[in-house]
N, C-alpha and C positions, 0 to 999 in steps of 0.2 A: 157468371157461367153461361156459355153460349152453346146451344145445341148445334151440332154440325152433321155432316154426312157420314154414312156408314163406311168404315175404313176397310179397304182391301187393296193390297199391293202385291203383285206377284212378279217373279222373274219371268219375263216374257219368254215362252218357248222352253222353259225349264221346270220340270217337276221337282218340288222340294224333296231332297233326300238328306235325312238327318243321320249323323254318326255321333254316338255318345261313348267315347272310350272311358273305361273305369279301371282303376288299380285296386287291388285287394286292400281293404281297410280304410279307404277314403270315405268322406261323407257323401255317399253316392245317391241316396234316395231323393233329395231335392233336385239334383241334376237329372236323374232318370225321369222324374215326373215331368220336368220341362221338356225333355227330349220326346217323351210320349205325347205330350200335348202338341208339339210342333209336328210330329208325325201324323197327327190326326187331321191335318189340313187336307182338303180335297186333292186327290192325286198324289199325296205325299207318301213316303215310306221311311222307315227308320231302322237302324241297327245299333244294338247295344254291344260294343266291342269290349269283352272282358279280357284284359291283358294279364296273362300268367307270366310273371317275371321269372326269368332264369338267371340265377346268380352263379358265379364261378365256384368251383369245388364240388361239393356233394350234390348240388342241384342238377349237375349234369347226368347223374345216375337216372336210369329209367324209372325206378321206383319213386325217387324223389320228385321227378317231374309229374308222374301220374298222381301222386299225393297232392301236389299243388293244384293240379287240374280239378281234383275232387273238392279240395278246399274252396276253390273259386266258384264251382258250381253250387256248392252248399251256401256260400256267402251271397251269391246273386239271387238264389231262391229265397233267401231271407229278406231281400229288399222289396218284396211285394208290398203293395200299399193299397189301402181302401180309398175309394173316391169315384167321382163321376167319370173321370178320364181313365179308361182301362189301359193295360199294358199294350202298346202299339208296336214297339220295337222288337224285332227278332233278336235273338242272342247268339253271338259268335264268340267262341273261345279261341285265343291265339297265344301260343307260347312265344315269348319274346326276350331277347337279350338287349333290345334297344326299343323302348316304347315309342319314341318319336318316329323312328323308321317304320315300325309296324303300323302306326296310325296313318302315315303317309301312304303306305301300301293299301290300307283299307279305304282311304279316301279315293284313290285311283280305281280300285276294284268296284266300289259301290257308286262311283261318280257322285260322291257326297257334295251337296251345296252348302251344308251347315255343319259345323262341329259344335258340340255342346260339352263344355268343360266346367269343372268345379272352379269357382273363384274362392280360394281358401281363406278362411279366417285364421286368427291366431290359434284358435282351438282345433283347427283341422289336423288330424293325426298324420296326414301325408302332405302337409303344406309345403315342405321343402322340395319333395319330389315333384309335386304338381307345379310349383313355381318354376323349377328347372325345365319341366316338360313344356310349359307354356312358352318359356324363353326360346326353346328350340323350334317350336311350331310357328311362332309369330312371323318369321321371315318368309314363310311359304306363301301366304296371302292368296291361296287358291280357293278358299272357302270363307264364308262368313263364320265368325266364331261367336258363340253365345256363351258368355260366362255367367254362372249361377252361384250366387252367394246367399247363404242362409245361416241364421243363428240357431236353427232347430234341425240338426242333422238327421234326426230320426223321423222327421215328418215330411211327407210329400208336400209340394207347393200346390195349394188349391185356393187361389184367390177369388173373392167375390167382387173385388174392386181393384182395377189396375190403373196406374198412372204412368204415362210415358212422357219424358221430357225431350222436346225436340227444338233445336235452335234454327235449323234450316239449311245445314250444310250437306255435303255429299252422303253422309251416313243417315240422314234424316229419314229417307224412304225405307231403308232397311230396318231402322228402329220402329217406324210406324207399322211396317208389314209384320214384324215379329210381335209387336203388341197386339195387332189384330188377330194373328193366328192363335195367340194364347188366350185372348178374350173370347174368341169363338169356341175354342176347345173347352174352356172352363165355364162358358156361359157367364162371363164376368162383365160388370160395368166397366167401360173404358173412358178415361180422361186423357186428352192430349194437352200437355202444358207447354207454353211458350214463355220464356223469361226474357225481358228486356232490361238493360242496364243503362243508366244515364252516363256512365263513364265512356261508352263507345260512341263513335260518330253517328249522328242521326241518319246519315245515308246508309250506313251499315245496318242499323236497326230496321230501317225501312225495307232493305233488301231481304233481311232475314224474315221479317214478318210476311212479305209478299211470297217468299218461297214456302213458308209454313202454310199460308192460306191456300196456295196452289196445291200442295200435297193433300191438304184436307179436302179440298173441292174434288180432287180426282178420286177420292176414296169411296164416296157414296155410301156413307154409313150414318143414317139419321140418329141412331141411338148414342153415338159418341158425343161426349161433351168436350168443349175446348175452353181452356183458361189462359188468359194473358195476365202475367204477373210482372210487376215492376219491382226490381230489387237491385241494390248496389252489388250484391254477390249472387251469381247464379246458383252456387251450391247452397247458400242459405235460403234462397227462394225455393229450391227443390225441397229442402228439409221442411219448410213451412207448409208447402202444398201437399207433402206426402202424408200428413196427418189424416187418418181415416181410411187409407188405402192399404191393401194387403200385399201388393207387389209394386215395386218401382222399376221402371225400365229406362236406361240411359244409353247413350252412345259413347263409345270410347273416344279418347283424345286422338285427333288426326294431325300429325305433325311430320313433315318431310325431314326435318332436322333430327327428330327423336322418334323414329317409327316404332320402337319397342316400348315406349312409354304409353301405357294404356289410359292412365288417369292422373290428373294433377293432384298435388298435395291437398288443396282445399276441398276438392271433390271427394277425395279418399277419406278425409276427416268427416265429411258429411255422411258418406256411406256407412262409416263405422258407428255413427249416431242413430242410424235408422233401426227400428225394431223389426221391420218387415223385411222379407227377402228382396234381393236386388238382382236384376238381370242386366248385364252390360253387353252390348252388341258391338263387335268390331267388324266392319264390312270387309269383304275380300278386296283384292288388289285394286288400288286407285291409280289412274294414269297420272303423270306429272301435272297435267292441266287440272285434274280433279284435286290433287293435293294443294296446288296453288289456290284453287277456288275455295278449298276448305279453310285455309288461313284467312282469305279475304272475307269469307262469310262469317266465320265463327270466332276469329280472334284467338291467337295462341293455339290454333288447331283444335278447338273444341267441337262438340257435336254440331 
């Protein structure tokens, strides 16, 4: 374990603006707690977008719509949680017949830089709707998307120790800045993990390590720890290193040929084996040159 510099990365000239859309009945408390933490960054702001879905038929009646608004307000009020990070995001209710369209409108209105969405588990009651919503939003690529996955839907995420896995590709800085913002908000210990495999070319391993070191050096965070782990399988390496941490942060898969594939099968199997919550970061639009660089740096378009 190697102590390194204090991590801080910001989007130059851009104040972080967080948007966390929620649907009635989803596992929202972990997602909201992460949104609140990101909105606690210096100069940041956040908005909890409570989407009141309008369905065809009786929902078009004024009384039915008003009842659904009251149901949503009551539900959101019940999502309050205890912890060191207080509620930072303001709440906006929006009637919608198309959730994806309403989220796009809210992104434009709030000039959001990050979307915070639930990454549903098999137990998530709204998993099908959320999966479809994610599929509709992924092509936009105008914001970073922070996916939150937890096996404890009724508990806010309050980690004492965070581990972020960084390979060195184009999403590495976004993963690092997200990990830093969360660690600062929660007062958590932060570990940056870099995994090297013997199966890839030594030149690629060297480039990834140099990129990783550069990111760490630019961050100036003495309390952050760095770990270099050698393993034939990056996913298995993350699983081994995750022991003892309360939150794991990873970058999404970056592949020009499969832009809507967020995570490979091996990594998804690893995520399902983790007991702690997971945050996956998909950076906003990458230029063609960046996408090519991602493949060269990470292999198969990984982080």
